[in-house]
ZAMAR-849704 format. One record per atom (N, C-alpha, C): residue in three letters; atom name; x, y, z. Coordinates in steps of 0.2 Angstrom, whole numbers, plus 2048, in hexadecimal, padded with zeros to 3 digits. Layout:
% residues N
SITE   residu   atome     X     Y     Z
SITE      ALA      CA     X     Y     Z
...
//
This chain:
% residues 119
SITE   residu   atome     X     Y     Z
SITE      MET       N   804   7FA   800
SITE      MET      CA   800   800   800
SITE      MET       C   804   806   800
SITE      ILE       N   803   80B   7FC
SITE      ILE      CA   807   811   7FB
SITE      ILE       C   803   816   800
SITE      LYS       N   807   819   804
SITE      LYS      CA   804   81E   809
SITE      LYS       C   809   824   809
SITE      ARG       N   810   822   80B
SITE      ARG      CA   815   827   80C
SITE      ARG       C   819   829   806
SITE      ILE       N   819   82F   804
SITE      ILE      CA   81D   831   7FD
SITE      ILE       C   822   836   7FE
SITE      LEU       N   828   835   7FB
SITE      LEU      CA   82D   83A   7FB
SITE      LEU       C   82D   83D   7F5
SITE      ILE       N   82E   844   7F5
SITE      ILE      CA   82E   848   7EF
SITE      ILE       C   836   84A   7EE
SITE      VAL       N   839   849   7E8
SITE      VAL      CA   83F   84B   7E7
SITE      VAL       C   83F   84F   7E0
SITE      ASP       N   840   856   7E1
SITE      ASP      CA   840   85A   7DC
SITE      ASP       C   843   861   7DE
SITE      ASP       N   846   864   7D9
SITE      ASP      CA   849   86B   7DB
SITE      ASP       C   845   871   7DB
SITE      SER       N   83E   870   7D8
SITE      SER      CA   83A   875   7D7
SITE      SER       C   835   875   7DD
SITE      PRO       N   835   87B   7E1
SITE      PRO      CA   830   87C   7E6
SITE      PRO       C   829   87C   7E4
SITE      ILE       N   827   87E   7DD
SITE      ILE      CA   821   87E   7DB
SITE      ILE       C   81E   876   7DA
SITE      ILE       N   823   872   7D8
SITE      ILE      CA   821   86B   7D7
SITE      ILE       C   81F   868   7DE
SITE      HIS       N   823   86A   7E3
SITE      HIS      CA   822   867   7E9
SITE      HIS       C   81B   869   7EC
SITE      THR       N   819   86F   7EB
SITE      THR      CA   813   872   7ED
SITE      THR       C   80D   86F   7E9
SITE      LEU       N   80E   86E   7E3
SITE      LEU      CA   808   86B   7DF
SITE      LEU       C   808   864   7E0
SITE      LEU       N   80D   860   7E1
SITE      LEU      CA   80D   859   7E2
SITE      LEU       C   80A   858   7E9
SITE      ARG       N   80C   85C   7EE
SITE      ARG      CA   80A   85B   7F5
SITE      ARG       C   802   85C   7F5
SITE      LYS       N   800   861   7F2
SITE      LYS      CA   7F9   863   7F2
SITE      LYS       C   7F5   85D   7F0
SITE      THR       N   7F7   85A   7EA
SITE      THR      CA   7F3   855   7E7
SITE      THR       C   7F4   84F   7EB
SITE      LEU       N   7F9   84D   7EE
SITE      LEU      CA   7FA   847   7F2
SITE      LEU       C   7F6   847   7F8
SITE      GLU       N   7F7   84D   7FC
SITE      GLU      CA   7F3   84D   802
SITE      GLU       C   7EC   84E   801
SITE      LYS       N   7E9   850   7FB
SITE      LYS      CA   7E2   850   7FA
SITE      LYS       C   7E0   849   7F9
SITE      HIS       N   7E4   845   7F7
SITE      HIS      CA   7E2   83E   7F6
SITE      HIS       C   7E5   839   7FC
SITE      ASP       N   7E6   83C   802
SITE      ASP      CA   7E8   839   808
SITE      ASP       C   7EE   835   808
SITE      PHE       N   7F3   838   804
SITE      PHE      CA   7FA   835   804
SITE      PHE       C   7FE   83A   809
SITE      GLU       N   803   837   80C
SITE      GLU      CA   807   83B   810
SITE      GLU       C   80E   83C   80D
SITE      VAL       N   80F   843   80C
SITE      VAL      CA   816   845   809
SITE      VAL       C   81B   845   80F
SITE      CYS       N   81F   83F   810
SITE      CYS      CA   823   83E   815
SITE      CYS       C   82A   842   815
SITE      GLY       N   82B   845   80F
SITE      GLY      CA   832   848   80E
SITE      GLY       C   832   84C   807
SITE      ASP       N   836   852   808
SITE      ASP      CA   837   856   802
SITE      ASP       C   83E   857   801
SITE      ALA       N   841   854   7FC
SITE      ALA      CA   848   854   7FA
SITE      ALA       C   849   859   7F4
SITE      HIS       N   84E   85D   7F4
SITE      HIS      CA   84F   862   7EF
SITE      HIS       C   854   861   7EA
SITE      ASN       N   858   85B   7EB
SITE      ASN      CA   85D   859   7E6
SITE      ASN       C   85D   851   7E7
SITE      GLY       N   861   84E   7E2
SITE      GLY      CA   861   847   7E2
SITE      GLY       C   865   844   7E9
SITE      ARG       N   86A   847   7EB
SITE      ARG      CA   86D   845   7F1
SITE      ARG       C   869   845   7F7
SITE      GLU       N   865   84A   7F8
SITE      GLU      CA   860   84B   7FD
SITE      GLU       C   85B   845   7FD
SITE      GLY       N   859   844   7F6
SITE      GLY      CA   854   83F   7F5
SITE      GLY       C   856   838   7F7
SITE      VAL       N   85C   836   7F6
SITE      VAL      CA   85F   830   7F8
SITE      VAL       C   860   82F   7FF
SITE      GLU       N   862   834   802
SITE      GLU      CA   863   834   80A
SITE      GLU       C   85C   834   80D
SITE      MET       N   857   838   80B
SITE      MET      CA   850   837   80E
SITE      MET       C   84D   831   80C
SITE      TYR       N   84E   82E   807
SITE      TYR      CA   84B   827   805
SITE      TYR       C   84E   822   80B
SITE      LYS       N   854   822   80C
SITE      LYS      CA   857   81D   811
SITE      LYS       C   854   81F   818
SITE      GLU       N   854   825   819
SITE      GLU      CA   851   827   820
SITE      GLU       C   84A   826   821
SITE      LEU       N   846   828   81C
SITE      LEU      CA   83E   828   81D
SITE      LEU       C   83B   821   81A
SITE      LYS       N   83E   81E   816
SITE      LYS      CA   83B   818   813
SITE      LYS       C   834   819   810
SITE      PRO       N   833   81D   80C
SITE      PRO      CA   82D   81F   809
SITE      PRO       C   82A   819   805
SITE      ASP       N   824   819   804
SITE      ASP      CA   821   814   7FF
SITE      ASP       C   822   815   7F8
SITE      LEU       N   823   81C   7F6
SITE      LEU      CA   823   81E   7EF
SITE      LEU       C   827   824   7EF
SITE      VAL       N   82B   825   7E9
SITE      VAL      CA   82F   82B   7E8
SITE      VAL       C   82D   82E   7E2
SITE      PHE       N   82B   835   7E2
SITE      PHE      CA   82B   839   7DC
SITE      PHE       C   831   83C   7DB
SITE      MET       N   835   83A   7D5
SITE      MET      CA   83B   83D   7D4
SITE      MET       C   83C   841   7CD
SITE      ASP       N   83F   847   7CE
SITE      ASP      CA   840   84B   7C8
SITE      ASP       C   847   848   7C5
SITE      ILE       N   848   84A   7BF
SITE      ILE      CA   84E   848   7BB
SITE      ILE       C   854   84D   7BC
SITE      THR       N   852   853   7BA
SITE      THR      CA   857   859   7BA
SITE      THR       C   857   85C   7C1
SITE      MET       N   85D   85B   7C5
SITE      MET      CA   85D   85E   7CB
SITE      MET       C   865   85F   7CD
SITE      PRO       N   866   863   7D1
SITE      PRO      CA   86D   865   7D3
SITE      PRO       C   870   85F   7D7
SITE      ILE       N   877   85F   7D8
SITE      ILE      CA   87B   85A   7DC
SITE      ILE       C   87A   853   7D9
SITE      ILE       N   875   84F   7D9
SITE      ILE      CA   874   849   7D6
SITE      ILE       C   86D   849   7D2
SITE      ASP       N   86D   847   7CC
SITE      ASP      CA   867   848   7C8
SITE      ASP       C   863   842   7CA
SITE      GLY       N   85C   842   7C7
SITE      GLY      CA   857   83D   7C9
SITE      GLY       C   859   836   7C7
SITE      LEU       N   85C   835   7C1
SITE      LEU      CA   85E   82F   7BF
SITE      LEU       C   863   82B   7C4
SITE      GLU       N   868   82F   7C5
SITE      GLU      CA   86D   82D   7CA
SITE      GLU       C   86A   82B   7D1
SITE      ALA       N   866   830   7D3
SITE      ALA      CA   863   82F   7DA
SITE      ALA       C   85F   829   7DA
SITE      SER       N   85B   828   7D4
SITE      SER      CA   857   822   7D4
SITE      SER       C   85B   81B   7D4
SITE      LYS       N   861   81C   7D0
SITE      LYS      CA   865   816   7D0
SITE      LYS       C   868   814   7D7
SITE      LEU       N   86A   819   7DB
SITE      LEU      CA   86C   818   7E2
SITE      LEU       C   866   816   7E6
SITE      ILE       N   860   818   7E6
SITE      ILE      CA   85B   816   7EA
SITE      ILE       C   859   80E   7E8
SITE      LYS       N   859   80D   7E2
SITE      LYS      CA   858   806   7DF
SITE      LYS       C   85D   801   7E2
SITE      GLU       N   864   803   7E2
SITE      GLU      CA   869   7FF   7E5
SITE      GLU       C   868   7FE   7EC
SITE      TYR       N   866   803   7F0
SITE      TYR      CA   864   802   7F7
SITE      TYR       C   85E   7FE   7F8
SITE      ASP       N   859   7FF   7F4
SITE      ASP      CA   853   7FB   7F5
SITE      ASP       C   850   7FA   7EE
SITE      GLY       N   851   7F3   7EC
SITE      GLY      CA   84F   7F1   7E6
SITE      GLY       C   847   7F1   7E5
SITE      GLN       N   843   7F2   7EA
SITE      GLN      CA   83C   7F2   7EA
SITE      GLN       C   839   7F9   7EA
SITE      ALA       N   83E   7FE   7EA
SITE      ALA      CA   83C   805   7EA
SITE      ALA       C   837   807   7E4
SITE      LYS       N   832   80B   7E6
SITE      LYS      CA   82D   80D   7E0
SITE      LYS       C   82F   814   7DF
SITE      ILE       N   830   815   7D8
SITE      ILE      CA   832   81C   7D6
SITE      ILE       C   82E   81E   7D0
SITE      ILE       N   82B   824   7D1
SITE      ILE      CA   827   827   7CB
SITE      ILE       C   82C   82D   7C9
SITE      MET       N   82E   82D   7C3
SITE      MET      CA   833   832   7C0
SITE      MET       C   82E   837   7BD
SITE      LEU       N   830   83E   7BF
SITE      LEU      CA   82C   844   7BC
SITE      LEU       C   832   848   7B9
SITE      SER       N   830   84A   7B2
SITE      SER      CA   835   84E   7AF
SITE      SER       C   832   852   7A9
SITE      ALA       N   835   857   7A8
SITE      ALA      CA   833   85B   7A2
SITE      ALA       C   836   858   79C
SITE      MET       N   83C   855   79D
SITE      MET      CA   840   851   798
SITE      MET       C   83D   84A   797
SITE      GLY       N   83B   849   791
SITE      GLY      CA   838   842   790
SITE      GLY       C   83A   83F   789
SITE      ASP       N   840   840   787
SITE      ASP      CA   843   83D   781
SITE      ASP       C   844   835   783
SITE      ASP       N   844   832   77D
SITE      ASP      CA   844   82A   77E
SITE      ASP       C   84A   828   782
SITE      ASP       N   850   82B   781
SITE      ASP      CA   856   82A   784
SITE      ASP       C   855   82A   78C
SITE      ILE       N   852   82F   78E
SITE      ILE      CA   851   830   796
SITE      ILE       C   84C   82B   798
SITE      ILE       N   847   82A   794
SITE      ILE      CA   842   825   796
SITE      ILE       C   845   81E   796
SITE      GLY       N   849   81C   792
SITE      GLY      CA   84D   816   791
SITE      GLY       C   851   815   797
SITE      GLN       N   855   81A   799
SITE      GLN      CA   859   81A   79F
SITE      GLN       C   855   819   7A5
SITE      ALA       N   84F   81C   7A6
SITE      ALA      CA   84B   81B   7AC
SITE      ALA       C   848   814   7AC
SITE      GLU       N   846   811   7A7
SITE      GLU      CA   844   80A   7A6
SITE      GLU       C   849   806   7A8
SITE      GLU       N   850   807   7A6
SITE      GLU      CA   855   802   7A8
SITE      GLU       C   856   802   7AF
SITE      LEU       N   855   808   7B3
SITE      LEU      CA   856   808   7BA
SITE      LEU       C   851   805   7BE
SITE      GLY       N   84B   804   7BA
SITE      GLY      CA   845   801   7BE
SITE      GLY       C   840   806   7C0
SITE      ILE       N   840   80C   7BD
SITE      ILE      CA   83C   811   7BF
SITE      ILE       C   835   80E   7BD
SITE      ASP       N   830   80F   7C1
SITE      ASP      CA   82A   80C   7C0
SITE      ASP       C   825   80F   7BB
SITE      ILE       N   825   816   7BC
SITE      ILE      CA   821   81A   7B8
SITE      ILE       C   825   821   7B6
SITE      PHE       N   824   823   7B0
SITE      PHE      CA   827   829   7AE
SITE      PHE       C   822   82E   7AC
SITE      LEU       N   821   834   7AF
SITE      LEU      CA   81C   839   7AD
SITE      LEU       C   81F   83F   7AB
SITE      LYS       N   81D   842   7A6
SITE      LYS      CA   81F   848   7A3
SITE      LYS       C   81C   84E   7A6
SITE      LYS       N   820   853   7A8
SITE      LYS      CA   81D   859   7AA
SITE      LYS       C   81B   85D   7A4
SITE      PRO       N   815   861   7A5
SITE      PRO      CA   811   862   7AA
SITE      PRO       C   80D   85C   7AC
SITE      PHE       N   80B   85B   7B2
SITE      PHE      CA   806   856   7B4
SITE      PHE       C   800   859   7B7
SITE      ASP       N   7FB   855   7B8
SITE      ASP      CA   7F5   857   7BB
SITE      ASP       C   7F3   852   7C1
SITE      GLU       N   7EE   853   7C4
SITE      GLU      CA   7EC   84F   7CA
SITE      GLU       C   7EB   848   7C8
SITE      TYR       N   7E7   847   7C2
SITE      TYR      CA   7E5   841   7BF
SITE      TYR       C   7EB   83D   7BE
SITE      LYS       N   7F0   83F   7BA
SITE      LYS      CA   7F6   83C   7B9
SITE      LYS       C   7FA   839   7BF
SITE      ILE       N   7FA   83D   7C4
SITE      ILE      CA   7FE   83B   7CA
SITE      ILE       C   7FA   836   7CE
SITE      ILE       N   7F4   836   7CF
SITE      ILE      CA   7F0   831   7D2
SITE      ILE       C   7EF   82B   7CE
SITE      SER       N   7EF   82C   7C8
SITE      SER      CA   7EF   826   7C3
SITE      SER       C   7F5   822   7C4
SITE      ALA       N   7FB   825   7C4
SITE      ALA      CA   801   822   7C4
SITE      ALA       C   802   81E   7CB
SITE      ILE       N   800   821   7D0
SITE      ILE      CA   801   81E   7D7
SITE      ILE       C   7FC   818   7D7
SITE      SER       N   7F6   818   7D4
SITE      SER      CA   7F2   813   7D4
SITE      SER       C   7F4   80D   7D0
SITE      LYS       N   7F8   80E   7CB
SITE      LYS      CA   7FC   809   7C7
SITE      LYS       C   801   805   7CB
SITE      MET       N   803   808   7D0
SITE      MET      CA   809   805   7D4
SITE      MET       C   806   801   7DA
SITE      ILE       N   800   801   7DC
SITE      ILE      CA   7FD   7FE   7E1
SITE      ILE       C   7FC   7F6   7E0
//
């Protein structure tokens, strides 16, 4: 069951939009990371049920952070969010075991639909 969610994105606007959508649907946002390194550290500390991960971020990008999380926990559930959606990026995400790839901009329906596919 997915209840606790970690948001990893360098955009404060994305954090706000995701948090509003998730909390409206009774999910708990257990952490807000603003770069990939913070995301990996928070994942290990908080052990969320699901991660929303941006790709383009400072320090460690989302693909590398996802790889590190998957190495730590092969069962980690990750939804990748990105404005970049070329086939190469999507292919890399699939190779890392990313569960779902959503392109920005997103809406409430896409977010909740993606989560429901992971249950």
